[in-house]
C-alpha positions in Angstrom: -11.3 55.3 19.0 -14.0 53.8 16.5 -11.3 52.1 14.8 -10.1 50.4 18.0 -13.6 49.0 18.5 -15.2 51.7 20.7 -18.9 51.9 20.0 -20.8 55.4 19.7 -24.3 55.0 20.4 -25.3 58.9 20.3 -23.0 60.7 17.8 -24.4 64.1 18.5 -23.7 63.7 22.2 -20.0 62.8 21.4 -19.6 65.7 19.3 -21.1 67.9 22.2 -19.1 66.3 24.6 -15.7 66.3 22.6 -16.1 70.0 22.4 -16.2 70.7 26.0 -13.9 67.8 27.3 -10.9 67.6 25.0 -10.3 63.8 23.4 -6.9 63.6 25.3 -8.7 64.2 28.7 -11.2 61.5 28.0 -8.7 59.2 26.8 -7.3 58.7 30.4 -10.7 57.2 31.1 -11.1 55.6 27.8 -7.6 53.4 28.2 -8.9 51.5 31.4 -11.7 49.8 29.1 -9.1 48.6 26.7 -7.9 45.0 26.4 -4.7 45.7 27.6 -4.3 49.2 29.0 -0.2 48.8 29.8 0.5 48.0 26.1 1.3 50.9 23.9 -0.1 48.3 20.9 -2.9 46.4 22.3 -5.5 49.2 22.5 -8.4 47.4 21.1 -11.5 48.2 23.5 -13.2 45.1 25.3 -16.2 44.2 23.3 -19.6 46.3 23.9 -17.4 49.3 25.3 -19.5 52.6 24.7 -18.3 56.0 24.4 -21.2 56.8 26.9 -19.3 54.5 29.3 -16.3 56.3 29.0 -18.3 59.8 29.5 -19.9 58.2 32.5 -16.6 57.3 34.2 -15.4 60.7 33.6 -18.5 62.2 34.8 -18.7 60.2 38.1 -14.9 61.2 38.4 -15.9 64.9 38.2 -18.7 64.4 40.9 -16.0 62.4 43.4 -13.3 65.5 42.8 -15.9 68.1 43.8 -17.0 66.2 46.9 -13.4 65.7 47.6 -12.3 69.5 47.3 -14.9 70.7 49.6 -13.9 68.5 52.3 -10.0 69.2 51.4 -10.8 73.1 51.8 -11.8 72.4 55.2 -9.1 70.3 56.2 -6.8 72.7 54.7 -8.4 76.0 56.3 -8.1 73.8 59.4 -4.4 72.8 59.0 -3.1 76.5 58.3 -5.1 78.0 61.5 -3.4 75.3 63.6 -0.3 75.3 62.4 0.1 79.4 62.4 -1.3 79.5 66.0 1.5 76.9 67.5 4.2 78.3 65.2 3.2 82.2 66.3 3.3 81.0 70.0 6.8 79.6 69.5 8.6 82.4 67.2 6.3 85.1 67.6 6.5 87.5 64.5 9.5 86.7 63.2 9.9 85.5 59.4 11.7 82.4 60.6 10.3 80.4 57.5 12.6 82.4 55.2 16.0 81.2 57.2 17.6 78.4 55.4 18.9 77.3 59.3 15.2 77.1 60.2 15.2 73.8 58.0 16.4 70.3 58.0 19.7 69.6 56.0 17.7 67.0 54.0 15.0 69.7 52.7 14.9 69.0 48.9 16.0 72.1 46.7 16.0 74.5 50.1 17.1 77.7 48.1 14.6 77.2 45.5 12.1 76.6 48.1 12.8 79.9 50.0 12.6 81.7 46.8 9.3 80.0 46.0 8.0 81.3 49.5 9.3 84.8 48.6 7.5 84.4 45.2 3.8 83.6 46.9 4.4 86.7 49.0 5.4 88.8 46.3 2.4 87.9 43.9 -0.1 87.6 46.8 -0.5 91.6 46.8 -2.7 91.4 49.6 -2.9 94.4 52.1 -2.3 92.2 55.0 1.4 91.5 53.1 1.9 94.9 52.1 1.3 96.0 55.7 4.7 94.2 56.7 6.5 94.4 53.5 9.5 97.0 52.5 10.0 96.8 49.0 10.9 93.3 48.0 11.8 92.6 51.5 9.6 90.2 53.4 11.5 89.4 56.4 9.0 91.1 58.8 6.1 89.4 57.5 4.6 87.2 60.5 4.0 83.4 60.0 0.3 83.6 60.6 -0.1 86.2 57.7 2.2 84.0 55.5 0.5 80.9 56.0 -2.7 82.4 55.0 -0.9 83.2 51.5 1.1 80.1 50.9 0.1 77.3 49.1 -1.0 74.1 50.4 1.9 72.3 49.2 4.1 75.0 50.5 2.8 74.7 53.9 3.1 71.1 53.8 6.8 71.3 53.2 7.3 73.8 55.9 5.4 71.4 58.4 7.5 68.6 57.4 11.1 70.2 57.0 11.2 72.4 60.2 14.4 71.6 62.3 12.2 72.5 65.5 9.0 70.2 64.8 7.4 71.1 68.1 4.6 73.0 66.2 3.8 70.5 63.9 3.7 67.8 66.6 1.4 69.9 68.0 -0.9 70.1 65.4 -0.7 66.3 64.9 -1.7 65.9 68.6 -4.8 68.5 68.3 -6.2 66.1 65.5 -5.4 63.1 67.9 -3.2 61.7 65.2 -0.1 59.7 65.5 3.0 61.6 64.8 4.4 58.8 62.7 3.5 59.5 58.9 1.6 62.5 59.8 3.5 65.1 57.5 3.7 62.4 54.8 -0.3 62.6 55.0 -0.6 66.3 55.1 1.7 66.3 51.9 -0.7 63.5 50.1 -3.4 65.9 51.3 -1.8 68.7 49.4 -1.2 66.8 46.4 -5.0 65.3 46.2 -6.4 68.7 46.5 -4.3 70.2 43.7 -5.3 67.3 41.5 -9.0 68.0 42.6 -9.0 71.8 41.9 -7.1 71.3 38.6 -9.7 68.8 37.3 -7.1 66.2 37.4 -8.0 62.6 37.0 -8.9 60.3 40.2 -10.5 57.4 39.0 -8.3 54.3 38.4 -5.0 56.7 39.5 -2.4 56.2 41.8 -1.4 59.2 43.3 2.6 60.2 43.3 2.4 60.8 47.2 0.5 58.0 49.5 -0.7 58.6 52.5 0.4 55.6 55.1 -2.1 53.2 56.1 -2.2 51.8 59.6 -1.4 48.2 60.0 -4.9 47.3 61.6 -6.8 49.0 58.4 -4.4 47.6 55.9 -6.1 44.0 55.2 -9.3 46.0 54.1 -7.4 47.6 51.4 -8.7 46.5 47.8 -6.0 45.1 45.6 -5.9 47.6 42.8 -3.9 48.3 39.6 -3.9 51.5 38.3 -2.6 50.2 34.6 -4.8 47.5 34.8 -8.6 47.4 33.0 -11.3 48.9 34.7 -13.4 46.2 36.5 -16.4 44.9 35.1 
């Protein structure tokens, strides 16, 4: 990167940093300090850009990720508890979540998704699951047990694609959140949580799944170009 104009003030620090954070990881942050981040050829750095500046952006991003992950874990636990409560009252102890008929016809890759749910139950190896499972048959595992095992992403997909959405609507109402866009919001929170948990880059990145923004707050959204240069 020095050949493209990146200045290194402290080479010992740079060596230590690259030993613990790969060049590829840091390049995601360095790209935003280039003259033309979108271009495959215009990768010259803005004058005055230092390695330390790139590392500072990376470190601040890690701090943000840790703060978000703490909050997202609280939200995730709450969603699991409320969704399980309403589903249990509606369905009892039946493993309806493994029945294809429980899901909308538009559910993407439904068969693979149901296999994934069974796989998550199988890998859990928890006494609470084993108590209800018979060999590889998980059809007796109650939903309140299953939802403690399923990933946040799997839970969000169940919430979004169940034919009977009464439980999902009740969860939204319990937070005083409008139903419109609620399932998309939960999906985006699951994606954000996984990004944080796996140390993915947040800074200057647009997430694949967007949370719907209420019209009254949309005018306050800052203009953002995830492929543009970092603000100075």
